[in-house]
C-alpha positions, -999 to +999 in steps of 0.1 A: -265+235-483-276+202-499-258+166-488-240+152-515-249+114-521-223+091-510-214+067-539-206+034-530-171+020-533-175-008-558-192+019-579-163+040-574-137+013-579-149+005-616-173+033-629-162+062-615-183+092-605-201+112-631-199+151-622-236+168-616-229+199-636-245+223-610-211+238-600-189+262-616-157+247-608-150+210-614-125+187-594-113+157-614-104+133-586-098+094-585-125+075-572-105+061-544-109+096-529-141+104-536-157+103-503-129+124-487-132+150-513-171+152-510-166+152-474-141+183-474-163+200-500-194+196-477-171+206-446-159+238-465-192+247-480-175+248-511-211+245-530-198+260-564-174+231-566-183+197-586-165+166-584-158+142-609-142+107-605-122+084-628-124+047-618-101+040-588-090+007-607-070+028-628-043+029-598-035-008-612-028+001-648-012+040-643-001+042-674-039+048-683-044+075-660-029+106-680-055+094-710-082+095-689-074+126-673-070+142-705-108+130-720-122+144-688-107+177-692-115+178-731-152+167-719-160+191-695-137+222-702-165+238-719-186+235-687-169+249-661-146+282-655-117+261-639-108+225-636-081+209-611-070+176-609-071+155-574-043+134-582-006+132-573+020+115-593+001+082-589+030+060-604+025+081-639+063+090-642+056+126-646+028+120-669+002+139-651+025+167-643+031+171-678-001+169-689-014+196-663+013+221-675+001+212-713-035+217-701-029+246-677-045+229-647-034+227-613-030+194-595-016+180-557+020+176-555+033+145-544+040+106-556+009+093-543-023+095-521-003+079-493+016+109-491-005+140-495-031+123-471-004+122-445+010+159-456+038+156-483+063+170-457+056+147-429+054+116-451+089+126-466+104+129-430+093+094-421+103+077-456+139+064-442+121+047-412+089+034-434+109+015-465+094-020-452+057-005-445+028-014-468+000+017-467-038+012-466-064+043-468-095+038-459-103+032-491-081+004-495-090-009-463-126-015-471-115-024-507-085-046-501-096-075-517-100-060-553-072-039-553-044-063-531-058-100-527-076-108-560-052-089-584-020-107-569-039-141-570-040-147-534-076-156-531-062-184-556-027-191-548-024-178-508+014-192-511+025-165-527+021-142-499+056-144-485+069-142-522+053-108-525+052-093-488+085-110-476+104-079-474+075-058-455+073-057-418+043-033-412+011-026-424+002+010-419-033+020-418-033+057-429-068+067-417-087+092-427-117+089-402-122+073-369-142+041-375-137+012-353-152-012-381-129-001-406-099-002-378-109-038-374-109-043-415-077-028-416-063-051-390-077-079-408-060-070-438-026-068-417-032-100-403-040-118-435-005-102-451+014-116-421+024-082-410+025-059-378-004-035-376-003+003-369-030+029-374-022+066-380-048+091-381-041+116-408-072+132-417-074+148-452-037+163-451-026+181-483-059+171-500-080+193-476-056+222-485-058+218-519-095+217-525-100+247-502-074+266-517-089+258-554-125+267-538-113+300-522-096+315-554-129+307-572-153+321-547-131+350-544-130+359-582-167+353-581-178+373-555-178+345-525-190+307-527-230+310-531 
């Protein structure tokens, strides 16, 4: 199996990731999940599954996500045997679920990536105890300035920090990997926000089970993964 190239986070934030056109099955994902999706596909030898990602920065404008997904499906549908969506609701207010029903494609269940990366059942079980928690994934720990600090204007007006985060108590790093340097960055994010720091190793959670299910179903239908 040829190792898939790892795209840079800055590119994923603004431009996303184009499909290679080599696979039979297409996953349309968020750029914030590209590294994790590629890692799962490689670990499970899902060579026949291709990935394209929409720009991660769409999460700052969730009203635009459904339209971008529709355009991606229309652009790629003729090329692939099946298409799946590696998003949860992600702030779209049910628009993605409605679109998937209309287009006849599957998506990941859950309210957002924090939930499905931990596992939707586990995340829901903790919800009452973590109403005052601010979450980071590995991607958001790396791209904290692009997604949190600058969009909220804290680079220009740091005095606004407590107005935004005064009701939070903890920053919880939902870690997909074991990376001391990344852990240090996440801890620094907590310090900058004035929050307690907690790290929780999640791995890929329900994202992995969804990807392997989609890949295995396609592989069985086509006589294996080769």
